[in-house]
C-alpha positions as semicolon CSV with decimal commas, in nm:
position;residue;x (nm);y (nm);z (nm)
1;M;-0,003;0,014;0,020
2;T;0,145;0,339;-0,113
3;T;0,036;0,690;-0,048
4;D;-0,234;0,805;-0,310
5;H;-0,058;1,008;-0,593
6;R;-0,298;1,294;-0,534
7;E;-0,194;1,306;-0,163
8;I;0,174;1,308;-0,284
9;D;0,110;1,579;-0,518
10;R;-0,076;1,811;-0,259
11;I;0,234;1,779;-0,028
12;V;0,487;1,829;-0,261
13;S;0,342;2,104;-0,425
14;A;0,306;2,287;-0,106
15;A;0,668;2,209;-0,040
16;L;0,768;2,360;-0,361
17;D;0,544;2,664;-0,318
18;E;0,739;2,707;0,014
19;D;1,090;2,668;-0,144
20;A;1,015;2,863;-0,456
21;P;0,719;3,089;-0,426
22;W;0,799;3,315;-0,722
23;G;1,048;3,076;-0,905
24;D;1,412;2,985;-0,857
25;L;1,608;3,327;-0,876
26;T;1,937;3,168;-0,890
27;S;1,885;2,901;-1,134
28;E;1,676;3,145;-1,370
29;T;1,981;3,391;-1,352
30;L;2,246;3,177;-1,392
31;I;2,161;2,868;-1,594
32;P;2,064;2,862;-1,961
33;A;1,723;2,779;-2,048
34;D;1,831;2,515;-2,299
35;A;2,098;2,330;-2,061
36;T;1,994;1,983;-1,970
37;A;2,137;1,796;-1,668
38;T;2,183;1,418;-1,553
39;A;2,173;1,358;-1,189
40;A;2,240;1,057;-0,974
41;L;2,078;0,982;-0,645
42;V;2,345;0,831;-0,452
43;A;2,329;0,697;-0,082
44;R;2,600;0,829;0,138
45;E;2,526;0,539;0,389
46;P;2,329;0,221;0,416
47;G;1,937;0,218;0,475
48;V;1,605;0,130;0,372
49;L;1,447;0,333;0,080
50;S;1,110;0,517;0,105
51;G;0,949;0,781;-0,096
52;V;1,051;0,708;-0,463
53;A;0,718;0,845;-0,592
54;V;0,747;1,152;-0,371
55;F;1,113;1,219;-0,507
56;A;0,973;1,178;-0,856
57;A;0,686;1,416;-0,807
58;A;0,918;1,684;-0,686
59;F;1,070;1,705;-1,036
60;R;0,761;1,632;-1,250
61;L;0,569;1,903;-1,066
62;V;0,838;2,152;-1,136
63;D;0,897;2,051;-1,491
64;A;0,703;1,766;-1,671
65;A;1,013;1,717;-1,898
66;I;1,218;1,585;-1,625
67;T;1,236;1,196;-1,624
68;V;1,329;0,974;-1,325
69;E;1,464;0,631;-1,378
70;R;1,401;0,425;-1,047
71;L;1,691;0,180;-0,976
72;A;1,565;0,089;-0,642
73;E;1,204;0,083;-0,490
74;D;1,049;0,147;-0,166
75;G;1,152;-0,093;0,120
76;D;1,436;-0,188;-0,067
77;R;1,782;-0,199;0,139
78;F;2,091;-0,032;-0,008
79;G;2,462;0,027;0,085
80;A;2,683;0,327;0,107
81;G;2,755;0,449;-0,274
82;D;2,464;0,286;-0,430
83;V;2,290;0,465;-0,708
84;L;1,913;0,459;-0,636
85;A;1,785;0,661;-0,924
86;R;1,881;0,883;-1,217
87;V;1,731;1,211;-1,311
88;H;1,745;1,362;-1,650
89;G;1,594;1,685;-1,819
90;P;1,615;2,061;-1,804
91;A;1,879;2,162;-1,574
92;R;1,690;2,451;-1,434
93;G;1,414;2,224;-1,328
94;I;1,633;1,969;-1,174
95;L;1,808;2,239;-0,951
96;T;1,476;2,385;-0,846
97;G;1,332;2,051;-0,747
98;E;1,655;1,912;-0,594
99;R;1,609;2,031;-0,242
100;V;1,233;1,934;-0,200
101;A;1,292;1,602;-0,359
102;L;1,585;1,519;-0,124
103;N;1,429;1,659;0,188
104;L;1,128;1,428;0,181
105;L;1,327;1,139;0,047
106;Q;1,581;1,164;0,318
107;R;1,309;1,197;0,586
108;M;1,098;0,898;0,472
109;S;1,417;0,680;0,422
110;G;1,516;0,781;0,762
111;V;1,194;0,665;0,913
112;A;1,182;0,347;0,716
113;T;1,553;0,259;0,816
114;L;1,480;0,322;1,205
115;T;1,163;0,130;1,162
116;A;1,326;-0,157;1,000
117;A;1,587;-0,180;1,308
118;Y;1,281;-0,208;1,551
119;V;1,116;-0,485;1,335
120;S;1,420;-0,649;1,332
121;A;1,484;-0,630;1,709
122;V;1,141;-0,811;1,778
123;A;1,169;-1,080;1,488
124;G;1,015;-1,403;1,592
125;S;0,841;-1,243;1,884
126;G;0,470;-1,194;1,707
127;A;0,479;-0,851;1,830
128;R;0,390;-0,587;1,571
129;I;0,564;-0,255;1,570
130;V;0,338;0,035;1,505
131;D;0,350;0,400;1,473
132;T;0,175;0,675;1,648
133;R;0,024;1,031;1,573
134;K;0,356;1,190;1,679
135;T;0,423;1,297;1,325
136;T;0,550;1,587;1,158
137;P;0,244;1,811;1,080
138;G;0,136;1,787;0,718
139;L;0,371;1,480;0,649
140;R;0,169;1,214;0,834
141;S;0,071;1,044;0,505
142;L;0,420;1,009;0,382
143;E;0,570;0,918;0,727
144;R;0,327;0,639;0,775
145;Q;0,406;0,508;0,426
146;A;0,778;0,500;0,552
147;V;0,684;0,308;0,858
148;R;0,546;0,036;0,626
149;D;0,823;0,051;0,379
150;G;1,040;-0,031;0,698
151;G;0,838;-0,319;0,781
152;G;0,620;-0,165;1,033
153;R;0,227;-0,122;1,087
154;N;0,035;0,180;1,131
155;H;-0,196;0,282;1,424
156;R;-0,496;0,476;1,386
157;R;-0,447;0,767;1,124
158;S;-0,626;1,045;1,306
159;L;-0,856;1,133;1,595
160;S;-1,144;1,030;1,362
161;D;-1,055;0,701;1,298
162;A;-1,118;0,515;1,634
163;I;-1,205;0,568;1,990
164;M;-0,904;0,574;2,218
165;A;-0,956;0,669;2,555
166;K;-0,630;0,785;2,702
167;D;-0,515;0,879;3,051
168;N;-0,653;1,230;3,030
169;H;-1,001;1,123;2,892
170;L;-1,025;0,875;3,190
171;A;-0,901;1,128;3,434
172;V;-1,183;1,337;3,348
173;L;-1,436;1,068;3,363
174;T;-1,327;0,948;3,703
175;A;-1,316;1,313;3,856
176;G;-1,665;1,328;3,764
177;G;-1,758;1,014;3,958
178;V;-1,855;0,818;3,648
179;D;-1,806;0,460;3,659
180;L;-1,536;0,344;3,413
181;A;-1,689;0,023;3,304
182;E;-2,025;0,179;3,242
183;A;-1,878;0,475;3,062
184;L;-1,714;0,251;2,818
185;R;-2,038;0,034;2,763
186;A;-2,207;0,343;2,696
187;A;-1,971;0,452;2,451
188;R;-1,989;0,127;2,260
189;D;-2,365;0,181;2,246
190;R;-2,306;0,518;2,073
191;M;-2,010;0,422;1,841
192;P;-2,039;0,292;1,472
193;H;-2,042;-0,094;1,467
194;T;-1,734;-0,074;1,244
195;A;-1,533;0,135;1,497
196;H;-1,264;0,030;1,742
197;L;-1,234;0,098;2,090
198;E;-0,903;0,124;2,268
199;V;-0,826;0,214;2,614
200;E;-0,497;0,319;2,770
201;I;-0,416;0,226;3,132
202;D;-0,121;0,290;3,357
203;R;-0,211;0,061;3,648
204;L;-0,301;-0,300;3,674
205;D;-0,606;-0,203;3,894
206;Q;-0,765;-0,040;3,599
207;L;-0,786;-0,373;3,423
208;D;-1,098;-0,513;3,524
209;A;-1,304;-0,206;3,460
210;V;-1,162;-0,169;3,104
211;L;-1,236;-0,548;3,036
212;A;-1,595;-0,518;3,164
213;G;-1,624;-0,198;2,955
214;G;-1,561;-0,423;2,629
215;A;-1,232;-0,249;2,514
216;D;-1,110;-0,392;2,188
217;T;-0,760;-0,314;2,257
218;I;-0,603;-0,233;2,584
219;M;-0,301;-0,031;2,600
220;L;-0,052;-0,073;2,903
221;D;0,152;0,233;2,926
222;N;0,476;0,252;3,074
223;F;0,457;-0,069;3,243
224;A;0,756;-0,262;3,359
225;P;0,824;-0,614;3,177
226;D;0,677;-0,795;3,481
227;D;0,369;-0,603;3,474
228;L;0,335;-0,636;3,103
229;R;0,338;-1,025;3,150
230;E;0,085;-1,003;3,418
231;G;-0,158;-0,775;3,208
232;V;-0,107;-1,018;2,917
233;R;-0,206;-1,298;3,158
234;R;-0,503;-1,155;3,288
235;I;-0,641;-1,019;2,966
236;A;-0,596;-1,364;2,804
237;G;-0,682;-1,304;2,469
238;R;-1,003;-1,090;2,550
239;A;-0,842;-0,787;2,390
240;V;-0,546;-0,688;2,172
241;V;-0,271;-0,593;2,419
242;E;-0,070;-0,307;2,323
243;A;0,258;-0,176;2,498
244;S;0,349;0,191;2,485
245;G;0,611;0,414;2,658
246;G;0,949;0,376;2,730
247;V;1,017;0,190;2,410
248;S;1,376;0,220;2,268
249;L;1,595;-0,016;2,050
250;D;1,742;-0,127;2,387
251;T;1,416;-0,225;2,533
252;V;1,179;-0,329;2,265
253;A;1,316;-0,693;2,242
254;E;1,234;-0,728;2,624
255;I;0,906;-0,572;2,583
256;A;0,824;-0,801;2,309
257;A;0,901;-1,111;2,486
258;T;0,629;-1,027;2,749
259;G;0,369;-1,159;2,483
260;V;0,224;-0,825;2,389
261;D;0,061;-0,812;2,053
262;V;0,143;-0,474;1,958
263;I;0,427;-0,226;2,042
264;S;0,351;0,145;1,954
265;V;0,680;0,355;1,920
266;G;0,633;0,719;1,898
267;A;1,019;0,749;1,819
268;L;0,963;0,584;1,468
269;T;0,843;0,922;1,352
270;H;0,938;1,207;1,610
271;S;1,303;1,094;1,652
272;A;1,407;0,949;1,319
273;R;1,719;1,085;1,149
274;A;1,701;1,197;0,800
275;L;1,927;0,967;0,620
276;D;2,233;1,118;0,401
277;L;2,128;1,114;0,036
278;G;2,280;1,312;-0,227
279;L;2,206;1,423;-0,594
280;D;2,522;1,433;-0,809
281;V;2,436;1,670;-1,091
282;D;2,620;1,697;-1,418
283;I;2,493;1,998;-1,631
284;E;2,536;1,988;-2,003
285;L;2,530;2,333;-2,134
286;A;2,494;2,228;-2,496
287;T;2,514;2,529;-2,721
288;A;2,387;2,768;-2,458
289;T;2,594;3,053;-2,364
290;P;2,605;3,127;-1,982
291;G;2,445;3,470;-1,896
292;H;2,220;3,447;-2,231
293;P;1,919;3,217;-2,157
């Protein structure tokens, strides 16, 4: 599953409008109009690729005459020095689209690479690595795709997609003296039959009420490994068990070994480092004369 091309065009167009709102003054001043260029997308470090269609869209939306030859696809692993794509066409357009194309590709590939490390760390456990809503505003669709390209799964996309009662929701309910199990049962009565109900708890003594309320997924937030095991035992398959909080590459294998079904990791998107990818450009001036476009 990849991001819809209309969503890609919307995001990339906004980025291009931000970077070149009235055109690329440098390229239009210095580079002859009929100059062409060939550019190689080169990996400076190993990783997992994500965002090839986004990379290509940045150049297409600047100038439809630019072509992008894909030499690797989303989800592919690569090494330092590998050539991942070649770009050819009008030099001005390539230079104008370069930064936006690289920014988005580097960001997405960084997320995919970090996700792949988490997925590898829990291999064989049966636990799924999933993202959260801790995404870059405006880039959620792309970052969620990058998680998938790295072998992870997606949590709910937005507040509109599922009912997820978190600690602050529960605090408001209990402060008003509402019985938690009854409140959850009432929510189930009101929610669409296709919707999913998830409840976050931070203490084992909340578990019975949440189970009685009919939660589909129970998130055990910031639980120690022994408490996670106890939570899994007590839930006993009556709900999906999700672990969250305190998850890092150093701790994720131990968390997975407790038997949880899902591990949500905000770091996949909020802490991923952009991967080092570069565009090596070779401009062909043809018969053009610099300064006389």
